[in-house]
N, C-alpha and C positions, 0 to 999 in steps of 0.2 A: 594517535600520533598524527600530526599534521604534515602533509607532504610539502616538500620544498617547491614543487611545481604548482601549488595551489594558486599562487598569484599570477601564473601565466595564463590562466583561463579567465574569460570574460563572458558571462552568460548573455550580455547585451549584444554581443557580436554574433551575427547570423551563422558563421562557419564554426563557431566554438562547439567542441564535442559535448560540453555541458548541456547543450540543448536537448540531446537525446536522453540524458539523465532526467532532466526536468519533464520531458515528455512521458517517460516511464512513470515518474512519480505522480503524474496527473491522473493516473488510473485509479478509480475508487476501489476496485477489487484488490489492487496491490496494497492499498492502505489497510483494507479489512483483513486480508490474509496475514499481513505483518502483525496486526493487532491480535489476531487469533493465535499466532505462533509465539507471541511475547511470553506467555506463561510457561511455555515448554513445547516439547515434541508433540506432533499430531499426525495422525494418519489421514490420508486423502478423504476417506469417508467421514472422519470427524470434522474436517474442514468444510466439507460439503453440507453437513448438518448445521454447523455453526453459522455459515454464511447464507442466510436465507436469500433466495432469488438468484444465486449464481448458477449458471449453466455448467455442466461438466466440461464443455469445450473452453469456456472462459476461465474456469478454475485451473484447468490444465495449462492453458496459455500463460496465465499469471504466474503459476508455479515455475514454469520453464524460464520465464523472463527473470524472475527472482533468483533462480539457480544460476542462470547465465551471468547475471550481474554480481554474483557472489554474496547475495543477501541471505540465501538459505542453502542448506545442504540437504541432500536427498539420500536416504539410506534404504537400499533394497535388501530384504531378507529372502534367502533362497528357500521359500516354502510355497506350498500350494494350499489355498489360493495365494497370490502374491501379497506380500506385506511390505508396504513402503511407508517410511516415516520422514517427515519434514521437520527441520529445526532451523532456527535463526543462527547465522554465523555471527562472529563478533561485529562485523560491519553491519549486518542486518539488525542486530540488537541495538546498535547505536541509532540507526535510522528509526527503529520502532519506538525508541524513547522520544525522539523528536516528534514523530507522528502522534504519540500519546498526548502531547501538549495540544496539538490541533484538535484531537478528539475531545479533550476536556474543555477547551475553549468553545468548541462547537456546541457541546451539550449544555454548557453554561449560558450561552447566548441565543439558544433556539427561540425563546419567547420574544426577544427583541427583534430578531431577524424575521420571524413570522409576522409580527406586527408591522414591520416596515414593508414587507412584501404585500401585505393586505392593503396598506395605505397607498402604495405605489399602484397596485391594480385598480383601486377605487379611483384614484386620480386619473389614471389612463382611460378608464371607462367614461369619466365625466368630462374629460378633455381639458 
């Protein structure tokens, strides 16, 4: 459902709160966490295994930001050792769908982009 206030925001204006949303979305780990959660619930350790190269600190920060912004929910089970599950909320699932299009586009166009990068670097080296 689209909010009536949607049109009162303008991301091109410096003071617009939407800038903070875009800033959050620019984090590569946010995208990867969302993609990892799209199929369903995951535990912290599952996410850490899935996301090669993410530090525990960065994963924790990313999960907190996503929870703060209403993109994921966190469920703690009262057991020892602690058992925590993360899951996309409806808002998060909507965003994950949009991000999935970017992933598909990215994977589809990797060869073209890599070729362009190589040509650019070669041109930069030769002046």
